[in-house]
MIRO-847543 format. One record per residue: residue in three letters; y, x, z of N, C-alpha, C, O in turn. Coordinates in steps of 0.02 Angstrom, whole numbers, padded with zeros to 5 digits, always signed. Example, Ala and Ser with C-alpha at 12.3 -4.5 7.8 and 13.67 -1.06 7.14 Angstrom:
// MIRO-847543
ALA-00284+00660+00390-00225+00615+00390-00165+00660+00390-00166+00712+00423
SER-00112+00642+00354-00053+00684+00357+00002+00645+00394+00057+00670+00402
//
This chain:
// MIRO-847543
MET-00060+00042+00000+00000+00000+00000+00062+00044+00000+00066+00095+00034
ALA+00112+00022-00039+00174+00060-00043+00231+00019-00014+00234-00042-00023
LEU+00276+00052+00020+00336+00020+00047+00394+00038+00002+00408+00097-00009
LEU+00429-00013-00025+00487-00001-00067+00550-00013-00026+00564-00070-00006
VAL+00587+00040-00013+00648+00036+00028+00707+00025-00019+00723+00069-00059
THR+00740-00033-00014+00796-00049-00058+00859-00059-00016+00855-00075+00043
LEU+00916-00051-00048+00980-00063-00015+00998-00137-00020+00967-00173-00060
PRO+01047-00162+00019+01062-00233+00022+01071-00267-00045+01049-00323-00054
SER+01104-00233-00093+01118-00265-00157+01067-00248-00210+01076-00264-00269
ASN+01013-00216-00190+00964-00191-00238+00902-00235-00238+00869-00241-00187
THR+00886-00265-00295+00826-00305-00302+00785-00281-00362+00761-00321-00402
ASP+00778-00215-00366+00751-00185-00427+00676-00173-00425+00649-00143-00472
CYS+00642-00194-00374+00571-00177-00367+00524-00229-00397+00463-00223-00391
THR+00552-00280-00429+00511-00336-00454+00457-00312-00502+00400-00335-00498
GLU+00474-00266-00547+00427-00245-00598+00367-00209-00570+00314-00208-00601
LEU+00373-00180-00509+00319-00142-00481+00275-00185-00434+00226-00159-00407
MET+00292-00248-00426+00253-00291-00383+00200-00328-00423+00209-00338-00484
LYS+00146-00347-00392+00095-00390-00421+00063-00360-00484+00058-00394-00535
LEU+00042-00298-00480+00008-00266-00536-00065-00256-00518-00080-00229-00465
ASP-00111-00278-00562-00182-00269-00550-00205-00205-00584-00195-00197-00645
LEU-00236-00160-00545-00260-00097-00572-00331-00086-00550-00349-00104-00494
PRO-00373-00055-00592-00442-00041-00572-00444+00019-00525-00410+00068-00537
GLU-00483+00015-00472-00493+00072-00428-00537+00123-00464-00577+00104-00506
PRO-00531+00188-00448-00571+00239-00480-00646+00227-00473-00684+00241-00519
THR-00667+00201-00416-00739+00192-00405-00755+00122-00379-00803+00114-00342
GLY-00716+00073-00397-00728+00006-00371-00700-00047-00417-00672-00031-00469
PRO-00709-00111-00398-00685-00167-00440-00610-00171-00439-00576-00139-00399
THR-00584-00212-00483-00511-00221-00487-00486-00253-00422-00515-00300-00397
ARG-00431-00226-00397-00401-00255-00337-00326-00257-00348-00300-00227-00395
ARG-00291-00293-00306-00219-00298-00313-00184-00242-00275-00196-00231-00216
THR-00141-00207-00311-00102-00154-00279-00044-00187-00243-00003-00221-00274
ARG-00040-00176-00178+00011-00210-00138+00073-00167-00130+00069-00106-00119
ALA+00130-00199-00136+00193-00164-00124+00236-00210-00082+00246-00269-00099
CYS+00262-00184-00027+00306-00223+00017+00378-00199+00008+00391-00139+00013
ALA+00423-00245-00005+00493-00227-00014+00532-00244+00049+00523-00298+00077
THR+00575-00198+00071+00617-00211+00129+00688-00188+00114+00698-00134+00087
SER+00735-00229+00132+00805-00213+00118+00849-00238+00176+00824-00264+00226
ARG+00914-00230+00168+00963-00253+00219+00951-00221+00286+00959-00253+00338
LEU+00932-00158+00285+00919-00122+00348+00981-00084+00368+01002-00038+00333
GLN+01010-00102+00425+01071-00069+00448+01071-00066+00523+01035-00103+00556
GLY+01113-00022+00550+01124-00021+00622+01073+00018+00661+01025+00045+00633
ALA+01084+00021+00727+01040+00058+00772+00970+00029+00772+00961-00032+00771
GLY+00921+00073+00772+00852+00051+00775+00824+00029+00707+00767+00007+00703
ALA+00864+00035+00654+00842+00012+00589+00783+00053+00563+00738+00026+00531
VAL+00783+00118+00578+00728+00160+00554+00662+00138+00583+00613+00128+00547
GLU+00660+00129+00650+00598+00108+00682+00579+00038+00662+00520+00023+00652
SER+00629-00007+00655+00615-00075+00635+00586-00077+00565+00540-00116+00550
CYS+00613-00035+00522+00588-00032+00453+00515-00012+00452+00474-00043+00418
TRP+00498+00040+00491+00429+00063+00489+00382+00015+00524+00324+00011+00505
SER+00406-00021+00575+00364-00070+00608+00341-00124+00559+00288-00154+00567
HIS+00381-00134+00509+00366-00185+00459+00300-00172+00424+00267-00219+00402
VAL+00280-00109+00417+00220-00094+00379+00158-00119+00414+00105-00123+00382
LEU+00161-00137+00477+00103-00162+00512+00095-00237+00503+00048-00267+00529
LEU+00141-00267+00466+00138-00339+00454+00116-00351+00382+00151-00331+00335
LEU+00060-00384+00373+00035-00399+00306+00046-00473+00291+00031-00516+00332
CYS+00072-00486+00231+00084-00555+00209+00130-00592+00257+00124-00653+00265
VAL+00176-00558+00288+00225-00589+00332+00295-00572+00306+00309-00513+00292
GLN+00338-00621+00300+00406-00609+00275+00446-00569+00326+00451-00589+00384
PHE+00473-00512+00304+00513-00470+00349+00582-00501+00357+00616-00517+00308
ARG+00603-00510+00420+00667-00541+00434+00710-00493+00476+00688-00469+00529
VAL+00771-00480+00451+00814-00433+00487+00846-00465+00549+00872-00430+00592
ASP+00843-00531+00553+00874-00565+00610+00824-00578+00666+00840-00611+00715
GLN+00763-00552+00658+00712-00563+00709+00676-00498+00724+00650-00466+00680
ALA+00676-00479+00787+00643-00417+00808+00567-00422+00801+00538-00476+00812
LEU+00536-00367+00783+00463-00365+00777+00433-00344+00844+00459-00299+00877
CYS+00378-00376+00862+00343-00358+00923+00268-00372+00915+00248-00401+00864
SER+00229-00353+00964+00157-00361+00959+00135-00434+00958+00078-00449+00940
ASP+00180-00479+00978+00164-00550+00979+00182-00585+00913+00168-00644+00905
THR+00214-00549+00868+00232-00578+00803+00170-00597+00764+00122-00558+00761
GLU+00170-00656+00734+00113-00679+00696+00097-00631+00638+00142-00614+00600
GLY+00036-00610+00632+00016-00564+00579+00018-00491+00599-00002-00448+00560
TYR+00043-00477+00659+00048-00407+00683-00022-00379+00697-00062-00410+00731
ILE-00035-00320+00670-00100-00287+00680-00091-00231+00731-00059-00180+00716
LYS-00118-00241+00790-00107-00193+00844-00143-00127+00832-00118-00074+00851
ARG-00202-00130+00802-00241-00069+00788-00258-00067+00714-00315-00081+00695
PRO-00209-00049+00673-00221-00050+00601-00270+00004+00579-00268+00061+00604
GLY-00315-00013+00534-00359+00037+00504-00324+00073+00447-00266+00059+00433
LEU-00359+00118+00416-00328+00158+00362-00304+00113+00305-00252+00128+00275
ARG-00340+00060+00290-00320+00015+00236-00256-00022+00252-00219-00042+00206
GLU-00240-00032+00316-00179-00067+00336-00119-00021+00343-00063-00045+00353
HIS-00129+00045+00338-00073+00091+00343-00027+00085+00282-00047+00060+00230
MET+00034+00109+00290+00077+00118+00232+00061+00186+00203+00069+00237+00237
HIS+00038+00187+00141+00011+00249+00112+00063+00290+00075+00053+00350+00064
CYS+00118+00260+00056+00170+00296+00021+00234+00255+00023+00232+00194+00032
VAL+00291+00288+00014+00356+00254+00018+00398+00271-00043+00401+00328-00065
ALA+00430+00220-00072+00475+00230-00128+00545+00205-00109+00554+00148-00090
PHE+00594+00250-00116+00664+00231-00107+00690+00207-00174+00692+00245-00222
VAL+00709+00143-00179+00732+00114-00242+00808+00115-00243+00840+00079-00206
LEU+00837+00157-00287+00909+00165-00290+00936+00148-00360+00905+00165-00410
ASP+00992+00114-00362+01025+00096-00424+01065+00156-00450+01109+00181-00416
ALA+01049+00178-00511+01082+00237-00539+01158+00228-00546+01195+00276-00543
SER+01180+00166-00554+01251+00153-00563+01289+00153-00497+01350+00147-00497
LYS+01253+00159-00440+01286+00154-00375+01275+00214-00330+01304+00218-00276
VAL+01233+00262-00351+01217+00318-00307+01279+00361-00292+01282+00394-00240
SER+01326+00361-00337+01386+00403-00326+01436+00370-00279+01483+00403-00257
THR+01427+00307-00264+01475+00271-00222+01445+00249-00155+01477+00211-00118
CYS+01386+00273-00139+01354+00255-00075+01395+00285-00017+01420+00341-00022
SER+01400+00249+00037+01438+00271+00095+01401+00325+00134+01341+00335+00125
ASP+01438+00359+00177+01408+00410+00219+01356+00380+00266+01305+00411+00281
SER+01369+00319+00290+01322+00287+00336+01256+00271+00300+01203+00276+00331
THR+01260+00253+00236+01199+00241+00197+01160+00306+00188+01099+00307+00195
ARG+01196+00360+00173+01164+00425+00165+01129+00447+00229+01072+00469+00227
VAL+01164+00440+00285+01135+00459+00350+01072+00417+00364+01021+00444+00386
PHE+01076+00352+00352+01019+00308+00365+00959+00328+00323+00904+00334+00348
LEU+00970+00338+00257+00915+00355+00212+00883+00421+00232+00822+00428+00229
GLN+00923+00470+00251+00896+00535+00270+00859+00531+00337+00809+00566+00347
GLN+00884+00490+00383+00849+00480+00446+00781+00446+00434+00731+00465+00464
LEU+00781+00397+00391+00719+00362+00375+00670+00409+00340+00610+00409+00356
ARG+00695+00449+00293+00651+00496+00258+00620+00545+00307+00560+00559+00304
SER+00661+00572+00354+00636+00619+00404+00584+00587+00448+00533+00617+00464
PHE+00596+00524+00469+00550+00487+00512+00483+00478+00477+00430+00487+00507
ILE+00485+00459+00413+00424+00447+00375+00387+00512+00361+00325+00514+00363
THR+00424+00565+00348+00393+00631+00336+00354+00654+00397+00299+00681+00391
ASP+00382+00643+00457+00347+00662+00518+00281+00624+00527+00236+00648+00562
LEU+00276+00566+00496+00214+00527+00500+00164+00548+00447+00108+00521+00445
GLY+00182+00595+00404+00135+00621+00354+00129+00577+00293+00079+00581+00257
VAL+00179+00535+00280+00177+00490+00223+00221+00518+00167+00279+00536+00179
HIS+00195+00521+00107+00232+00549+00050+00281+00498+00022+00271+00438+00028
GLN+00335+00524-00008+00389+00481-00032+00411+00499-00103+00401+00556-00126
VAL+00441+00450-00136+00468+00460-00203+00531+00417-00208+00539+00368-00172
VAL+00576+00436-00253+00637+00398-00266+00632+00366-00335+00621+00402-00385
LEU+00639+00300-00339+00641+00266-00403+00714+00252-00421+00748+00214-00387
LEU+00738+00284-00473+00808+00277-00494+00811+00225-00549+00791+00238-00606
THR+00836+00165-00533+00835+00109-00579+00899+00102-00618+00949+00135-00604
HIS+00897+00059-00669+00956+00044-00710+00986+00106-00743+01048+00112-00747
VAL+00945+00152-00765+00972+00213-00797+01007+00197-00862+01049+00236-00885
ASP+00992+00140-00893+01024+00120-00955+01097+00100-00944+01137+00100-00992
LYS+01115+00084-00882+01184+00064-00867+01232+00123-00865+01293+00114-00871
ILE+01205+00183-00855+01250+00241-00847+01250+00286-00909+01290+00333-00913
CYS+01205+00273-00956+01200+00317-01015+01189+00274-01078+01139+00239-01084
ASN+01237+00277-01124+01232+00238-01186+01173+00259-01229+01140+00216-01259
GLU+01159+00323-01231+01103+00347-01272+01036+00321-01244+00992+00302-01283
THR+01030+00320-01178+00969+00293-01148+00964+00218-01159+00910+00191-01167
GLN+01022+00185-01160+01022+00113-01173+00997+00098-01244+00962+00048-01255
LYS+01014+00141-01291+00993+00132-01360+00920+00151-01369+00883+00119-01407
ASP+00899+00204-01336+00831+00230-01343+00806+00257-01276+00825+00312-01256
THR+00765+00218-01242+00742+00236-01175+00700+00300-01175+00697+00334-01125
SER+00669+00315-01231+00627+00375-01235+00667+00440-01227+00639+00493-01217
GLU+00734+00434-01233+00778+00493-01228+00802+00505-01156+00844+00548-01145
VAL+00774+00467-01108+00801+00468-01040+00801+00538-01009+00849+00556-00975
TYR+00749+00577-01021+00744+00643-00989+00788+00695-01025+00793+00752-01001
LYS+00818+00677-01081+00862+00722-01116+00936+00709-01099+00980+00746-01119
SER+00948+00656-01061+01016+00636-01045+01044+00677-00986+01014+00680-00933
ILE+01100+00709-00998+01134+00747-00945+01159+00700-00891+01157+00716-00832
ILE+01183+00642-00912+01210+00593-00864+01155+00569-00817+01165+00565-00756
VAL+01097+00553-00844+01041+00530-00803+01018+00586-00757+01002+00574-00699
ARG+01017+00647-00784+00996+00704-00743+01043+00714-00683+01020+00727-00628
GLN+01108+00706-00695+01156+00712-00640+01145+00658-00588+01150+00670-00528
ALA+01129+00597-00611+01115+00542-00565+01051+00555-00525+01047+00537-00466
MET+01002+00587-00556+00940+00604-00522+00954+00655-00466+00926+00649-00411
PHE+00996+00704-00480+01014+00754-00429+01054+00721-00372+01045+00738-00314
LYS+01098+00674-00391+01137+00639-00340+01093+00596-00296+01102+00593-00235
ALA+01044+00563-00325+00997+00522-00287+00955+00565-00240+00943+00546-00183
ALA+00934+00623-00265+00894+00668-00224+00935+00693-00164+00910+00698-00108
GLU+00999+00709-00177+01043+00731-00123+01055+00675-00073+01058+00688-00012
LEU+01061+00614-00097+01075+00557-00053+01019+00546-00003+01031+00531+00056
VAL+00957+00553-00026+00899+00541+00018+00877+00605+00054+00844+00602+00105
GLY+00896+00663+00026+00875+00726+00055+00808+00748+00031+00768+00776+00069
MET+00794+00736-00034+00730+00755-00063+00741+00799-00124+00798+00808-00147
SER+00687+00826-00150+00691+00868-00210+00702+00825-00272+00676+00770-00276
PRO+00742+00850-00321+00753+00812-00383+00688+00797-00419+00684+00749-00457
SER+00637+00838-00409+00572+00826-00441+00538+00763-00414+00490+00739-00444
SER+00563+00736-00358+00534+00676-00329+00569+00613-00353+00552+00557-00332
VAL+00618+00621-00398+00657+00564-00423+00629+00543-00492+00624+00584-00537
VAL+00612+00479-00498+00584+00452-00560+00631+00401-00590+00645+00350-00558
PRO+00657+00413-00651+00702+00364-00682+00664+00304-00708+00609+00311-00735
VAL+00693+00245-00701+00662+00183-00723+00714+00138-00756+00771+00134-00733
ARG+00694+00105-00810+00738+00056-00842+00713-00014-00825+00653-00028-00833
ASN+00757-00057-00803+00738-00125-00782+00741-00174-00840+00782-00168-00886
TYR+00698-00223-00836+00704-00281-00880+00752-00331-00846+00738-00353-00791
TRP+00807-00347-00879+00853-00395-00848+00883-00445-00897+00903-00499-00877
CYS+00885-00428-00962+00909-00476-01012+00866-00474-01075+00879-00513-01122
GLU+00817-00430-01078+00775-00423-01137+00727-00482-01144+00703-00509-01095
LEU+00714-00501-01205+00668-00555-01219+00599-00530-01240+00550-00568-01240
GLU+00595-00466-01258+00532-00437-01279+00518-00373-01239+00563-00342-01213
LEU+00454-00355-01235+00435-00294-01200+00456-00233-01239+00457-00234-01301
ASP+00471-00180-01204+00490-00117-01235+00442-00063-01212+00434-00052-01152
LEU+00410-00030-01259+00358+00019-01243+00384+00076-01200+00352+00096-01152
SER+00443+00102-01217+00471+00159-01180+00488+00140-01108+00478+00180-01063
SER+00514+00079-01098+00528+00055-01030+00464+00047-00991+00461+00064-00932
ASP+00412+00021-01024+00347+00012-00990+00318+00079-00970+00287+00085-00917
VAL+00327+00130-01013+00301+00197-00997+00333+00224-00934+00298+00252-00891
LEU+00398+00215-00926+00433+00238-00866+00407+00202-00804+00396+00233-00752
LEU+00398+00135-00809+00373+00097-00753+00302+00118-00733+00285+00123-00674
LEU+00260+00130-00784+00191+00150-00770+00188+00221-00741+00145+00236-00700
ARG+00234+00264-00763+00237+00331-00734+00256+00327-00660+00228+00363-00619
ALA+00303+00283-00644+00323+00274-00574+00264+00247-00533+00251+00272-00478
LEU+00230+00198-00560+00172+00170-00525+00116+00221-00518+00083+00224-00466
GLU+00106+00261-00570+00055+00313-00567+00069+00363-00511+00024+00384-00475
LEU+00133+00381-00503+00152+00429-00450+00139+00398-00381+00116+00432-00336
LEU+00155+00333-00373+00143+00299-00310+00068+00299-00294+00048+00310-00237
LEU+00027+00288-00344-00045+00287-00334-00072+00357-00319-00119+00364-00279
GLN-00043+00408-00349-00064+00477-00335-00049+00495-00263-00091+00525-00229
TYR+00011+00476-00239+00029+00490-00169-00015+00449-00122-00032+00472-00067
THR-00031+00388-00142-00076+00346-00101-00144+00379-00094-00172+00382-00040
ASP-00171+00402-00150-00235+00436-00149-00233+00499-00107-00280+00515-00071
LEU-00177+00536-00112-00169+00597-00073-00168+00581+00001-00198+00618+00042
TYR-00135+00527+00020-00132+00507+00091-00202+00491+00116-00221+00511+00172
TYR-00241+00454+00077-00310+00438+00096-00350+00502+00108-00385+00508+00159
ARG-00345+00549+00061-00385+00610+00067-00364+00651+00128-00406+00680+00162
GLU-00298+00654+00141-00274+00691+00199-00296+00659+00265-00315+00693+00312
GLN-00294+00592+00267-00315+00557+00328-00390+00563+00340-00412+00566+00397
GLN-00428+00563+00286-00501+00570+00293-00521+00639+00315-00574+00648+00347
ARG-00480+00689+00299-00494+00757+00320-00470+00770+00391-00494+00816+00424
ALA-00423+00729+00415-00392+00741+00480-00440+00745+00538-00433+00791+00579
PRO-00491+00701+00545-00537+00704+00602-00574+00769+00607-00588+00794+00662
SER-00591+00798+00550-00630+00860+00551-00591+00918+00582-00620+00966+00607
LYS-00523+00912+00579-00482+00966+00607-00489+00967+00683-00484+01019+00715
HIS-00499+00908+00712-00502+00904+00785-00572+00921+00812-00581+00930+00872
GLU-00621+00924+00766-00688+00938+00788-00700+01012+00801-00747+01031+00836
HIS-00656+01055+00771-00665+01128+00778-00618+01156+00831-00619+01216+00844
//
């Protein structure tokens, strides 16, 4: 399961939700992604991460999470863990994010890193900042403007630019676009790779304590 961390005005994770993919050694299952946004103020980091223990429960910012909350799993197994985290950032807004947003995102990233969970940044709406990319999505990695936005997004969250994946959203198109789909599938593939890595690391963890 992946946690998609979005900002209050960002609703860009729709394309990555509800995708059916075959497991490497098992039947087709639904890849779950939980989106959480509108996280602000003291305790937001811990509240955000507490959300991952709730499955199929609507996250509400106006209600504190506790062990008595319906759907709360007190002793989650490996399948109930959050296996990877994606920060979903709008490419047209990364340059105008406030200092408080930057501090919050970096605190959250540090908190998640300490838990051993891998992270990635999904940079959405890249077509809004680059005319060439808007005309031809396949040119996205050749765009200097997009590259600058990727570095800005990496700086905002406190991660390496190599962890930033550009994505073009469907918002007014009537037909599918192969190049846009390729970017979305690359983002999803990276999330699945980090999920698989988390599983392998957690499965190896007990053996470390045996020696």
